[in-house]
C-alpha positions, 0 to 999 in steps of 0.5 A: 223018884223016891223024893217025888213019891214022898213029897206032897203037892204043897211041899216047898222042897225043890223036888215038889217045885220041879214037879209043879213046873212039869205039871204046868207044861204037861211034862211027864217028869217020871218018864223023863227021870226013868228014860233021860234024854241027851241034854241038847234034845231035852233043851229043844223039847223044853223050848217047844213045850214052853213056847206052845204053852204060853202061846196058847195062853196068850191066844186064849187071853187075846180072844177074850179082849174086845180090842184084839178080837179082829187080830189073828195071832199066828207064828208071825204075830205082828204081820202088819209091819212085814212089808214096810221095809222102811218105805215111809208111805207104807209105814204110814198106812200100816200105822193106821191098820195097826191102830184098827186091828188093836182097837186103838182107832177111834170110831163113834161106837168107841166114843159112845162107850168111853166118853163121860157124856152121851155120844151117838154111836151112829156113823157120822157119814151115812147116819144109818147104823152104828159105826164100828170096824165092820161098818167102816171097812166093809159096809158104809155106803159113803165110802163105797167108791174107795172101798170098791177100788181097793177090794177089787185089787184084793179080789184079783190077788186072791184069784191070782194065787188060787185062794178062796176070796172072803164072802161075808162082811165078817170075813172081809173085816178079818182079811183087811186087818190081817193081811189077807188071812181070815177066819171063815164061817166054819172057824178055819183060818184061810191063809195066803201065799203072797203075804207081802202083796196082801200086807201092802194092799190091806194097809193101803185100803185102811189108810185110804178109808181113813183119809176118805172118812176124815175128809167126809167128816170135815166136809159135813162139819164145814157145811153145817157151820155154813 
């Protein structure tokens, strides 16, 4: 206590460094010295404090990155892989979903931002508005049949477990990419009980839309060539 009282915050002494680390993790070092805990309890407490601090910092950083804006980071961070269990067809579908949720899936809006030459961000299928993730997963009229079939399965899954179904385009986009979980209009995260069921449904929907989109684009290209 005497050393902490005498040293300034700029000091390079061991005591000052301990105080700086404690401040970073919001630990009351004076209370810890006056009323020491048993070693196992102290280790468990520090583990929780350090995890919470870095998780919070990661969430803040992720929220500022455009490539991660659709990813709901929770205790089980990479939920897209949970239901795969080595099944090849589900792994392939999950790979497409993972690319979408981490900003690695190339859409027209992506090309228009990063290509050196001018690229039209308009959807090549419906040609009515910019093609971003919400447009692909929720809006594009040319993919309506594939989307409706998959979304009806998700609606039934929500109904079966008594969870409120997404209502807005934004909520649906979050739900499809995050295994049924979504951020509601009031900012709350709506979770699901049957996580594995939703993971499979969401990965399958992303994969089906991806395949249908590729087919439609190739068909348009072939018709244009003819």
